N, C-alpha and C positions, 0 to 999 in steps of 0.2 A: 894375532891379536892377544894382548895380555889381559886376562880377566881377573887377576888377583885383586881382591878387595872390591870388585865390581859386581853389579847385579845382573844376573841372567835369568830370564823368564822361560819356563818350560811348560808347555801344555801336555796333558796326558802323563803327568809326573808321578802318578800313584802306583804304577806297575810297569813291568816290561821295559822296553827301550827307554822310555822317558825317565823312569826311576833310576836306571843304571847310568844314564847321562848325568842326572842330577848328582848322584854319588861320585862320579868321576870328576865332574867339574869342581865339586867341593873339595874332594880329597887331593887331587893332583894339580888343580889350577887355583885353589883358594878363592873360588867365586862364591858370592852370596847368591842364594837361590830364591826365586819367586816360583813356587810350585803350584801349578794350576791343574785341577782335576775335579771330578764330581764328589769323590769319596773323602769327606772331611777327616774321618778318623785315620785314614792312611796318610793324609798330608800331615796331620799332627804327629804321627809316629815318625815320619820322615824328618820333620823339624827337630824332634828330640834326638834322633840318630845323628844327623849331620852336625848339629850345633855342639853336641857333646863330644863327638869323635874328631871334628876338624876345626872347631872354633870359628865357624862361619855363621852368618845370619841366614835364617830361612823364613820367608813369609808364605804361610799356607793360604791359598786363595781358592775357595770352593766355587766352582762355576760349571754350568751346563751349556756347552757351546752350541747345542741344538736350539737354544732359546734365543729369540731376537733380543738384542740389547746386551747380552752377556759378554760378547767380545769387547764392546765399547766400555762396559763396566770394568772388565779386567784391565784394559789399557789405562783408564782413569785411576784405578786403585794402584796399579803398579808404578805409575809415574808420579804419584802424589808424594812429595817429600823425599824422593830418591831419584838418582840417575840410572836408568836402565841402559846397559851397553850391548846386551845380546838377547836375542829371542829365538827360541827353538819351537816351531809349530809342529808338534809331534802327534797330537791327538788325532785318532782316526778310527773308523769302524768299517767292517766288511759284511758281506752276505755271501754265503756259499750255498749254491743250489741253482735250480732252474730259474732263469730270469723272469719267466712268466709267473712264478710262484712267490716272488718277493713282495711282501705286504707293502702297501703304500706308505705306512708309517715308518717302516724300515728304510725305504728309499729316501723319504723326507729327512730322516735323522742323519743318514749317510751324506746327503747333499749338504745339509747344514754344517756338519762337522768337518767333512773332508774338503769342501770347497768354499762355502759362504764364509765360515769363520776364518779360514785361511786368508781369503782375499781381504776381508775387513781388517783383520789384525795386521796383515802385511801393509795395508794402506796407512793405518794409524801409526804403527811403529816405524815404517819406512819414512813417512813424512817427518816424524819426530826426530829420527836420526839425521835426515838430510838437512834439517834446519840448524843443526849445531855443529860446532867444530869437532872434528875427530870421527864423525859418522857413527857407525855401529855395525853390528852383524846380525843377519837374519838367516835361519835355517828352516827350510821347508822339507819335511819328511814325506817323500813320495814312496815309490815301490817299483820293483822290477816289473810288476804287473802293468805299469803305465807305458811300457815300451811296445806292447802288442795287444791286440784284442785277446780276451781271456774268457772262453766259455765257462759258465758256472760261477764266475765271479765278474760277470759282465759289467755291472754298474760300478763296482769297486775299481776295476781296471780303468774304466772311463774317467772316474774322478781323479785317479792318480796320473793319468795321461794329462789331464788338465793341469795338475800341480806342476808337473815337469815343464810343460810349455809356458805356463804363467811365470814360474819361478825363474826360468832362464831368460825370459823376456824382461822381467823386472830387474834382473841382474845387470843387463845392459843399460837400462834406463837410469839406474841409480849409481852406476859406477863412478861417474864424474863427481858425485856428491860424497864420495868416500864411504858409501854404504855397500857392504858385501852381501850377496844373496847366495847361499849354498843350497843346492838341491841334493838331498841324500836319498838314494834309491836302493834300499836293501831288498834282498830276496826273502825267503822264509826265515822267520825268527821264532825261537821257542819262547812264546809269551802267552799270556792269557787269551789273546785274540785267537790263537790257534785252537784252543779248546772251546771257547765260547761260540765260535763260528761253526764248529763241527769239522773243521779242517784236520783235527787230530785223528779223525777216522782214517785218513790217508797218510798224513805226515806226522812223524814223531821227532822229538828232540834227539839229536844224534844222527838222524838220517842225512844222507848226502844232500847238501844244499840248504839244510836247516841250521842256521847259526845261533849260538847262544846269545842272549840279550847282552851279556857282559862284553863279549868279543865284538859284537856289532856296535855297541855304544862307544867303545874305544876308537874304532875307525871313524864313527860319526863325529866325535868330539875333536879328533885330530883334524878332520876336514873343516870343521867349524872354526877352529883356532887358526888354521892356515888360510882361511877365507877362500877355499876352493869353490868353483862355480858348480861342479857336478862331481859327486862321489858315489861310486858303486862298490860296496864291500865284497871281497872274495874273488878269487881267480875265476871260479866257475860262473859267477854272475857277470863278471866283465866279459868273459867269453860269450855268454848268451846274449848280452847287450850288443855285441858286435854281430853275432849271427842274425839278430833281429833286423839288422840293416841290409844283409846281403842275401838271406835265404827267402824263397817265395813265401809270402804271408799266409797263403792257404795251407801250405805244409806246416808252418809253425802253429797256426791255430788248431789244426787237426791233432798235432802232437800234444799240445797243451790240453786239449779236450780229453784225449785218451788218458793222460796222466791224472786228471781230476775225476774222471768218471768212476774210478774205483772207490772214491770216498763219498760218493753221493748216498743219501739215505736210501735204504732198501724199500722197495714198494711193499705195502702191507699185503699179506697173503689173501688170495681171493676167498670169499665166503659164499 
């Protein structure tokens, strides 16, 4: 799909994978960017950067996708007075720790961001694309965590499993309308999420299996442009995705748990 001179909307565009995809689409594909995130100052900085460096247009759109109604507001604003041809639903949050310790407000925010907003925006933009000639392209950013149960990221893995199943089902339903759905399932990425979640206690940038945001973004954008249904970046991740299908699940869950246990917060000393 050719995005030169066309508008692409990206959620979670203020940092990490979303930021690097916005930069790449502007620089190498000449796309105009609708950048969606909560932090307005970062979106304004991104607008200045991309417009001055690449001569594209950038619409900063501050939104909190945990709030009811913000997904619909983003759609209405994005499609008002312009034609949107691509949408990348990248915003996501995680929780690292014992499932029983996750606060209710943390789970509610995760559910709203990782699932509810993804479904609502997929419906809105999917219907928008299906009604017009030429269709459009949607990308749903999932995770390797969605291919198998993941102790200590239990709720996060479950949300990403939903995204993989939902996205691939939607791809079939919209195929005849000329609308492509790409599910992108990366493994670990060196982004803000790694440190904010506490996962950096166990995983560091440069570790085996931890990909830079720039390298991951390049693979994601290539899959988006080529309108691939499922993309898993990295040889190791693709190998693991295959192993998830053939190895006993109990063995995989146990190995995953052992890998994550070393990064759990230490218990406070007894007093």
